[in-house]
C-alpha positions as CSV (number, residue, x, y, z in Angstrom):
1,M,-16.8,-2.4,5.5
2,R,-17.3,-0.4,8.6
3,P,-18.9,3.0,8.2
4,S,-16.3,5.9,8.4
5,L,-17.0,7.6,11.6
6,L,-20.7,6.8,12.0
7,R,-21.7,6.5,15.6
8,P,-24.0,3.8,16.6
9,A,-27.0,4.6,19.0
10,T,-26.7,3.9,22.7
11,P,-27.6,0.5,24.1
12,R,-30.9,2.0,25.0
13,A,-31.7,3.0,21.5
14,L,-30.3,0.2,19.3
15,L,-33.8,-0.6,18.0
16,R,-34.4,3.1,16.7
17,R,-34.5,3.6,13.0
18,P,-31.7,5.9,11.6
19,S,-34.1,8.8,11.3
20,Q,-34.8,8.5,15.0
21,I,-31.3,8.6,16.2
22,P,-30.7,11.9,17.9
23,R,-28.5,14.3,15.9
24,R,-25.8,14.4,18.4
25,L,-25.2,10.7,17.8
26,L,-24.4,11.1,14.1
27,P,-20.8,11.5,12.8
28,L,-19.1,13.1,15.8
29,L,-15.7,13.2,14.5
30,A,-16.5,14.5,11.0
31,H,-13.8,16.8,10.0
32,P,-14.8,20.6,10.5
33,S,-14.9,21.1,6.6
34,Q,-17.5,18.3,6.4
35,Q,-19.7,19.7,9.0
36,P,-22.6,22.0,7.9
37,N,-21.8,25.6,8.7
38,P,-18.6,24.7,10.7
39,P,-17.4,27.4,13.2
40,P,-14.4,29.5,12.1
41,C,-11.1,27.7,13.2
42,R,-8.6,30.6,13.1
43,P,-5.3,30.3,15.1
44,H,-5.6,31.6,18.6
45,S,-9.0,33.1,18.1
46,T,-12.2,32.8,19.9
47,T,-14.8,30.7,18.0
48,T,-18.6,31.3,18.3
49,T,-19.2,27.7,19.3
50,S,-17.6,26.3,22.5
51,S,-16.8,22.6,23.0
52,V,-17.4,23.1,26.7
53,N,-20.5,21.1,28.0
54,E,-21.8,22.9,31.0
55,T,-23.5,19.7,32.4
56,E,-20.1,18.2,32.5
57,I,-18.5,21.0,34.0
58,S,-21.0,21.1,36.6
59,H,-20.7,17.3,37.4
60,F,-16.9,17.5,37.8
61,S,-17.0,20.6,39.8
62,S,-19.1,18.8,42.3
63,L,-16.2,16.4,42.7
64,A,-13.4,19.1,43.1
65,S,-13.1,18.8,46.9
66,S,-12.2,15.1,46.7
67,W,-9.9,15.4,43.5
68,W,-6.8,14.6,45.5
69,D,-8.1,11.9,47.6
70,P,-6.3,8.7,46.3
71,H,-9.1,6.7,47.5
72,G,-12.1,8.8,46.4
73,P,-13.9,9.1,43.1
74,S,-10.8,10.2,41.4
75,R,-8.9,7.2,42.4
76,P,-8.8,5.7,38.9
77,L,-7.2,8.8,37.6
78,H,-4.4,8.6,40.3
79,L,-3.9,4.9,39.4
80,M,-3.7,5.9,35.7
81,N,-1.1,8.5,36.2
82,P,2.0,6.3,35.8
83,H,0.8,4.9,32.6
84,R,0.5,8.4,31.2
85,H,4.2,9.0,31.8
86,D,5.1,5.9,30.4
87,F,3.3,6.3,27.2
88,I,4.7,9.9,26.7
89,R,8.2,8.2,27.1
90,S,7.4,5.7,24.6
91,C,6.1,8.2,22.0
92,L,9.2,10.4,22.5
93,S,11.6,7.4,22.0
94,S,9.7,6.2,18.9
95,S,10.9,9.0,16.8
96,P,14.4,10.7,16.2
97,T,12.7,13.9,15.5
98,S,11.0,14.2,18.9
99,P,12.0,17.1,21.3
100,P,14.8,16.3,23.6
101,Y,13.6,14.7,26.8
102,S,15.8,17.1,28.8
103,S,13.7,20.3,28.2
104,L,10.1,19.6,27.6
105,T,7.3,22.0,27.5
106,Y,3.7,20.8,28.1
107,L,0.0,22.0,27.8
108,D,-2.3,19.8,29.7
109,I,-5.8,20.4,28.4
110,G,-8.5,19.6,30.9
111,C,-6.1,19.4,33.7
112,G,-8.7,18.9,36.5
113,G,-7.2,19.2,39.8
114,G,-3.5,18.8,38.5
115,I,-2.9,15.2,39.0
116,F,-0.8,14.9,35.8
117,A,0.4,18.5,35.8
118,E,2.0,18.3,39.1
119,S,3.7,15.0,38.5
120,A,5.0,16.2,35.2
121,A,6.3,19.5,36.9
122,R,8.3,17.5,39.3
123,L,10.2,15.6,36.5
124,P,13.8,17.1,35.8
125,A,13.1,16.7,32.1
126,T,10.2,19.3,32.3
127,L,10.9,23.0,31.4
128,S,7.3,24.1,31.9
129,I,3.7,23.0,32.0
130,T,0.6,24.9,31.8
131,G,-2.7,23.3,32.8
132,I,-6.1,24.6,31.8
133,D,-9.7,23.7,32.7
134,A,-12.9,25.2,31.9
135,S,-14.0,24.8,35.6
136,P,-13.0,27.7,37.9
137,V,-13.9,25.5,41.0
138,I,-11.4,22.7,39.8
139,I,-8.7,25.2,38.7
140,S,-9.0,26.8,42.2
141,V,-8.4,23.2,43.8
142,A,-5.4,22.7,41.4
143,K,-3.8,26.0,42.4
144,S,-4.4,25.4,46.1
145,H,-2.8,22.1,46.0
146,A,0.1,23.2,44.0
147,R,0.9,25.9,46.6
148,R,1.8,23.2,49.1
149,D,4.9,22.8,47.2
150,P,6.6,26.1,46.4
151,S,9.3,24.3,44.1
152,L,6.5,23.9,41.5
153,A,5.9,27.7,41.0
154,Q,8.8,28.0,38.4
155,K,7.5,25.3,36.3
156,L,3.6,25.0,36.7
157,S,0.9,27.4,36.0
158,Y,-2.8,27.0,35.7
159,L,-5.4,28.9,33.6
160,N,-9.1,28.8,33.9
161,S,-10.0,28.8,30.0
162,P,-11.7,26.8,27.3
163,I,-9.4,25.9,24.6
164,E,-11.1,28.2,22.0
165,S,-10.1,31.3,24.1
166,L,-6.5,30.1,24.8
167,V,-3.6,32.2,23.6
168,L,-0.2,30.4,24.1
169,P,2.8,29.6,22.0
170,P,3.2,25.9,20.8
171,V,4.7,23.4,23.1
172,D,6.4,20.1,22.8
173,I,3.6,18.0,24.2
174,V,-0.2,18.6,24.3
175,T,-1.9,16.2,26.7
176,C,-5.6,15.5,27.0
177,F,-6.4,12.9,29.3
178,E,-9.8,11.5,29.8
179,V,-11.3,14.7,28.4
180,I,-12.6,14.4,24.7
181,E,-15.4,12.0,25.7
182,H,-16.7,14.9,27.8
183,V,-16.7,17.7,25.3
184,D,-19.2,18.8,22.6
185,Y,-18.0,19.1,19.1
186,P,-14.9,16.9,19.5
187,S,-13.8,17.6,15.9
188,Q,-13.7,21.3,16.6
189,F,-12.1,20.6,19.8
190,L,-9.2,18.7,18.1
191,G,-8.9,21.5,15.5
192,E,-8.2,23.9,18.4
193,L,-6.0,21.5,20.1
194,I,-3.5,20.9,17.4
195,K,-2.6,24.5,17.0
196,F,-0.7,24.2,20.2
197,V,1.8,21.4,19.1
198,R,5.2,22.6,17.6
199,P,6.8,20.6,14.8
200,G,8.3,17.5,16.2
201,G,5.9,17.7,19.2
202,W,3.3,15.2,20.2
203,V,-0.5,15.2,20.9
204,V,-1.0,12.5,23.7
205,M,-4.5,11.6,24.7
206,S,-6.6,9.0,26.5
207,T,-10.0,8.2,26.1
208,I,-12.5,5.1,25.8
209,A,-13.7,3.0,22.7
210,R,-17.4,3.0,22.2
211,T,-18.2,-0.8,22.6
212,W,-20.6,-2.9,24.5
213,T,-17.6,-4.0,26.7
214,S,-16.9,-0.3,27.6
215,W,-20.7,0.3,28.4
216,V,-20.8,-2.6,30.7
217,T,-17.5,-1.7,32.6
218,T,-17.8,2.1,32.8
219,N,-21.5,2.7,33.1
220,L,-23.0,-0.5,34.5
221,V,-20.2,-1.7,36.6
222,A,-18.1,1.3,37.6
223,E,-21.0,3.5,38.3
224,D,-24.2,1.4,39.1
225,I,-22.8,-1.7,40.7
226,L,-19.4,-0.9,42.2
227,K,-20.1,2.8,42.5
228,M,-16.3,3.4,41.9
229,V,-17.2,6.8,40.2
230,P,-20.5,8.9,40.7
231,K,-23.3,8.2,38.5
232,G,-23.3,10.4,35.4
233,T,-19.6,10.4,35.0
234,H,-19.6,8.7,31.7
235,D,-21.6,9.3,28.6
236,W,-21.2,6.3,26.3
237,D,-22.6,8.2,23.4
238,K,-19.3,10.3,23.4
239,Y,-16.8,7.5,23.4
240,L,-14.5,7.4,20.5
241,H,-12.8,4.5,18.7
242,E,-9.2,4.8,18.1
243,Y,-9.7,4.4,14.4
244,E,-11.9,7.4,14.4
245,L,-9.1,9.5,15.9
246,R,-6.7,8.0,13.2
247,E,-9.1,8.9,10.4
248,W,-9.5,12.5,11.8
249,F,-5.7,13.0,11.5
250,S,-5.6,11.4,8.2
251,K,-8.1,13.9,6.9
252,E,-6.2,16.8,8.6
253,N,-3.1,15.5,6.3
254,S,-5.3,15.5,3.4
255,R,-6.7,18.9,4.2
256,E,-3.1,20.3,4.4
257,G,-2.1,18.5,1.3
258,K,1.0,17.0,3.0
259,K,1.7,14.6,5.8
260,V,1.8,16.9,8.8
261,W,0.8,14.1,11.3
262,G,2.7,10.9,11.6
263,D,1.3,7.5,12.2
264,A,-0.5,7.2,15.5
265,R,0.7,5.1,18.5
266,V,-1.9,3.3,20.6
267,M,-1.9,1.5,23.9
268,G,-4.8,-0.2,25.5
269,V,-5.1,-0.5,29.2
270,V,-7.6,-2.5,31.3
271,F,-8.5,-1.7,35.1
272,V,-8.1,-4.8,37.3
273,P,-9.8,-4.6,40.7
274,G,-7.1,-4.7,43.5
275,C,-4.3,-4.2,40.9
276,G,-5.0,-1.0,39.1
277,W,-4.5,-0.3,35.5
278,K,-2.6,-3.0,33.3
279,E,-1.5,-2.6,29.7
280,V,-3.1,-5.3,27.5
281,K,-2.3,-5.5,24.0
282,G,-5.4,-5.2,21.7
283,S,-7.6,-3.9,24.5
284,E,-7.8,-0.4,22.8
285,K,-10.6,-1.9,20.7
286,L,-12.6,-2.7,23.7
287,G,-12.2,0.2,26.3
288,N,-9.7,2.5,27.6
289,Y,-6.6,3.5,25.6
290,F,-3.9,6.0,24.9
291,F,-3.4,7.7,21.7
292,G,-0.4,9.6,20.5
293,V,0.6,11.3,17.2
294,Q,3.5,13.5,16.3
295,R,3.5,16.7,14.3
296,L,6.0,16.1,11.6
297,V,6.1,19.7,10.2
């Protein structure tokens, strides 16, 4: 029987006794109600604990100038973008209670330089999209790039804000692509994120499973050998299995005393050098994957 939400040590620390495992490697997705002295989680309020990791913000801010270079460090994100849209469409079409595809509202959390946000704003089906990021440098890049296309102004807006300080009405789709593995307190982060999903709407995320395969591909190969991305981009300790996310939403249903969140949809993808990202069934248990869940009520 697998331990529920118990995070293993990193490859460098597998021989440590449990008492020697750093506190940050212990149950990372334990529900806020199970955490000692959990921070308050009131709707649209500023909590005393931020999920923002300043080291992560500094790292990605240093890449801001190359964010829109399709052959630069953000190339994997550019190649991933079409799959983001494909997965969102598959989520919407899977449920008769999904919002109509003709007038969707989005909140893109951790939007970076705006790769997804801009592409979503250009879709006729998009009514509006707000992108937020905790890095003022990256948000500046996103705004500057969006100004190149004046037609985006009516649909697209950006805010430099952590999610804990955000005050916005609920939307149809909350996206969070390649973000949750970079935050502190992911359970608190999810607790804030779900407040912005209206009934019938969807949370759509992407992240990486915490396996030996993902450590080899993202840390060893991508960073150290091929140098596809700068060293320090990935922290294997923060990767999340899809079953951990499923369990978190299941516990949220239990906390509410009713089924607020539906059954999750998952799609695994694998990066093939020279070809880009490819959907591979079952690969969500090994590395990169998309995760979607609908708010029922």
